[in-house]
ROTI-100670 format. One record per residue (C-alpha): x, y, z; residue number from 1; residue in three letters. Coordinates in nm, 2 decimals. Layout:
BEGIN
+--------+--------+--------+------+------+
|      x |      y |      z | resi | resn |
+--------+--------+--------+------+------+
|      X |      Y |      Z |  NUM |  ALA |
...
+--------+--------+--------+------+------+
! end
This chain:
BEGIN
+--------+--------+--------+------+------+
|      x |      y |      z | resi | resn |
+--------+--------+--------+------+------+
|  -0.94 |  -4.50 |  -2.17 |    1 |  MET |
|  -0.63 |  -4.72 |  -2.20 |    2 |  THR |
|  -0.28 |  -4.59 |  -2.24 |    3 |  THR |
|  -0.14 |  -4.66 |  -2.59 |    4 |  PRO |
|   0.14 |  -4.92 |  -2.59 |    5 |  LEU |
|   0.47 |  -4.84 |  -2.76 |    6 |  LEU |
|   0.73 |  -5.11 |  -2.83 |    7 |  TYR |
|   1.09 |  -4.99 |  -2.83 |    8 |  SER |
|   1.31 |  -5.26 |  -2.98 |    9 |  ILE |
|   1.67 |  -5.17 |  -2.91 |   10 |  VAL |
|   1.92 |  -5.37 |  -3.11 |   11 |  GLU |
|   2.17 |  -5.10 |  -3.21 |   12 |  ALA |
|   2.39 |  -4.88 |  -2.99 |   13 |  PRO |
|   2.26 |  -4.57 |  -3.17 |   14 |  GLN |
|   1.91 |  -4.63 |  -3.05 |   15 |  HIS |
|   1.81 |  -4.32 |  -2.84 |   16 |  PRO |
|   1.66 |  -4.36 |  -2.49 |   17 |  ASN |
|   1.35 |  -4.15 |  -2.52 |   18 |  CYS |
|   1.15 |  -4.30 |  -2.23 |   19 |  THR |
|   1.08 |  -3.95 |  -2.08 |   20 |  ALA |
|   0.94 |  -3.84 |  -2.42 |   21 |  LEU |
|   0.72 |  -4.14 |  -2.46 |   22 |  TYR |
|   0.58 |  -4.09 |  -2.11 |   23 |  GLN |
|   0.52 |  -3.72 |  -2.18 |   24 |  ARG |
|   0.33 |  -3.81 |  -2.49 |   25 |  LEU |
|   0.11 |  -4.06 |  -2.29 |   26 |  GLY |
|   0.26 |  -4.39 |  -2.41 |   27 |  PHE |
|   0.33 |  -4.69 |  -2.20 |   28 |  ASP |
|   0.67 |  -4.81 |  -2.33 |   29 |  GLU |
|   0.79 |  -5.17 |  -2.33 |   30 |  GLN |
|   1.16 |  -5.20 |  -2.41 |   31 |  ARG |
|   1.30 |  -5.52 |  -2.57 |   32 |  PHE |
|   1.66 |  -5.61 |  -2.65 |   33 |  ASP |
|   1.56 |  -5.87 |  -2.91 |   34 |  SER |
|   1.30 |  -5.93 |  -3.18 |   35 |  GLN |
|   1.23 |  -6.27 |  -3.01 |   36 |  ARG |
|   1.11 |  -6.10 |  -2.69 |   37 |  LYS |
|   0.90 |  -5.85 |  -2.88 |   38 |  ALA |
|   0.74 |  -6.12 |  -3.08 |   39 |  LEU |
|   0.64 |  -6.31 |  -2.76 |   40 |  ALA |
|   0.48 |  -5.99 |  -2.61 |   41 |  ALA |
|   0.31 |  -5.90 |  -2.94 |   42 |  LEU |
|   0.07 |  -6.20 |  -2.90 |   43 |  LYS |
|  -0.03 |  -6.08 |  -2.55 |   44 |  LYS |
|  -0.04 |  -5.70 |  -2.59 |   45 |  GLN |
|  -0.05 |  -5.55 |  -2.94 |   46 |  PRO |
|   0.12 |  -5.21 |  -2.96 |   47 |  PRO |
|   0.00 |  -4.88 |  -3.12 |   48 |  ALA |
|   0.36 |  -4.80 |  -3.22 |   49 |  PHE |
|   0.68 |  -5.00 |  -3.28 |   50 |  VAL |
|   1.02 |  -4.82 |  -3.28 |   51 |  ILE |
|   1.29 |  -5.05 |  -3.40 |   52 |  ALA |
|   1.64 |  -5.05 |  -3.54 |   53 |  ASP |
|   1.69 |  -5.16 |  -3.90 |   54 |  PHE |
|   1.98 |  -5.40 |  -3.95 |   55 |  ILE |
|   2.03 |  -5.51 |  -4.31 |   56 |  TYR |
|   2.09 |  -5.88 |  -4.37 |   57 |  ALA |
|   2.41 |  -5.83 |  -4.57 |   58 |  PHE |
|   2.54 |  -6.18 |  -4.62 |   59 |  SER |
|   2.33 |  -6.42 |  -4.42 |   60 |  THR |
|   2.18 |  -6.75 |  -4.51 |   61 |  TYR |
|   1.84 |  -6.57 |  -4.49 |   62 |  TYR |
|   1.92 |  -6.29 |  -4.73 |   63 |  GLN |
|   1.74 |  -6.46 |  -5.01 |   64 |  ALA |
|   1.41 |  -6.44 |  -4.82 |   65 |  THR |
|   1.47 |  -6.16 |  -4.57 |   66 |  ASN |
|   1.58 |  -5.80 |  -4.61 |   67 |  ILE |
|   1.65 |  -5.73 |  -4.25 |   68 |  SER |
|   1.61 |  -5.81 |  -3.89 |   69 |  ASN |
|   1.25 |  -5.66 |  -3.90 |   70 |  LEU |
|   1.09 |  -5.89 |  -4.16 |   71 |  ASP |
|   0.95 |  -6.15 |  -3.92 |   72 |  VAL |
|   0.83 |  -5.88 |  -3.68 |   73 |  LEU |
|   0.65 |  -5.70 |  -3.96 |   74 |  LEU |
|   0.48 |  -6.02 |  -4.08 |   75 |  HIS |
|   0.37 |  -6.09 |  -3.73 |   76 |  SER |
|   0.23 |  -5.73 |  -3.69 |   77 |  LEU |
|   0.00 |  -5.79 |  -3.99 |   78 |  VAL |
|  -0.16 |  -6.08 |  -3.80 |   79 |  LYS |
|  -0.14 |  -5.96 |  -3.43 |   80 |  HIS |
|  -0.14 |  -5.58 |  -3.45 |   81 |  ALA |
|  -0.24 |  -5.46 |  -3.80 |   82 |  PRO |
|  -0.31 |  -5.11 |  -3.67 |   83 |  GLN |
|   0.04 |  -5.07 |  -3.53 |   84 |  ALA |
|   0.25 |  -4.80 |  -3.69 |   85 |  ARG |
|   0.62 |  -4.88 |  -3.74 |   86 |  VAL |
|   0.90 |  -4.63 |  -3.70 |   87 |  ILE |
|   1.23 |  -4.75 |  -3.83 |   88 |  VAL |
|   1.57 |  -4.61 |  -3.72 |   89 |  LEU |
|   1.85 |  -4.67 |  -3.97 |   90 |  ALA |
|   2.19 |  -4.56 |  -4.08 |   91 |  GLY |
|   2.22 |  -4.34 |  -4.39 |   92 |  LYS |
|   2.40 |  -4.62 |  -4.58 |   93 |  ASP |
|   2.10 |  -4.86 |  -4.52 |   94 |  ASP |
|   1.84 |  -4.63 |  -4.68 |   95 |  LEU |
|   1.82 |  -4.82 |  -5.01 |   96 |  PRO |
|   1.75 |  -5.14 |  -4.82 |   97 |  HIS |
|   1.49 |  -4.97 |  -4.59 |   98 |  VAL |
|   1.31 |  -4.86 |  -4.91 |   99 |  ASP |
|   1.29 |  -5.23 |  -5.02 |  100 |  LYS |
|   1.14 |  -5.32 |  -4.69 |  101 |  LEU |
|   0.90 |  -5.02 |  -4.71 |  102 |  ASN |
|   0.77 |  -5.15 |  -5.05 |  103 |  ALA |
|   0.67 |  -5.48 |  -4.89 |  104 |  ILE |
|   0.55 |  -5.35 |  -4.55 |  105 |  HIS |
|   0.45 |  -4.98 |  -4.54 |  106 |  PRO |
|   0.63 |  -4.80 |  -4.26 |  107 |  LEU |
|   0.50 |  -4.50 |  -4.07 |  108 |  HIS |
|   0.83 |  -4.33 |  -4.06 |  109 |  ALA |
|   1.20 |  -4.38 |  -4.13 |  110 |  VAL |
|   1.45 |  -4.18 |  -3.92 |  111 |  LEU |
|   1.82 |  -4.16 |  -3.98 |  112 |  ILE |
|   2.08 |  -4.19 |  -3.70 |  113 |  TYR |
|   2.14 |  -3.99 |  -3.49 |  114 |  PRO |
|   1.78 |  -3.96 |  -3.41 |  115 |  VAL |
|   1.66 |  -3.67 |  -3.19 |  116 |  SER |
|   1.36 |  -3.65 |  -2.96 |  117 |  GLU |
|   1.22 |  -3.38 |  -3.19 |  118 |  VAL |
|   1.22 |  -3.62 |  -3.48 |  119 |  GLN |
|   1.06 |  -3.90 |  -3.27 |  120 |  LEU |
|   0.80 |  -3.66 |  -3.13 |  121 |  GLU |
|   0.70 |  -3.55 |  -3.48 |  122 |  ALA |
|   0.66 |  -3.92 |  -3.59 |  123 |  ALA |
|   0.45 |  -4.00 |  -3.29 |  124 |  LEU |
|   0.21 |  -3.71 |  -3.30 |  125 |  THR |
|  -0.07 |  -3.66 |  -3.55 |  126 |  PRO |
+--------+--------+--------+------+------+
! end
């Protein structure tokens, strides 16, 4: 039996370091500090879970087509890892924007900063 892979994409300072929790739950964690690095790995090793920070695209050139930093990753997951479950970490003020993203790409869970290990464990266990 293979160990399930978990991508932890850390782009915000509030992102909790839960490596010990992931190990205890039987996951092999791969940490990335950018979407670009996660996308490159996605093509080689599809994850069972993705835990990523939500950053709303407030006034960027891409705002017309993208809601957040996660749009490209979520589109890629459909192709390379359709079974992957996505857990989004977001600030309370970003919830309306996360809901827009969830309408396009169903998310497994949305957790609000500060995120505790208990919350993550509940989202990662059946």
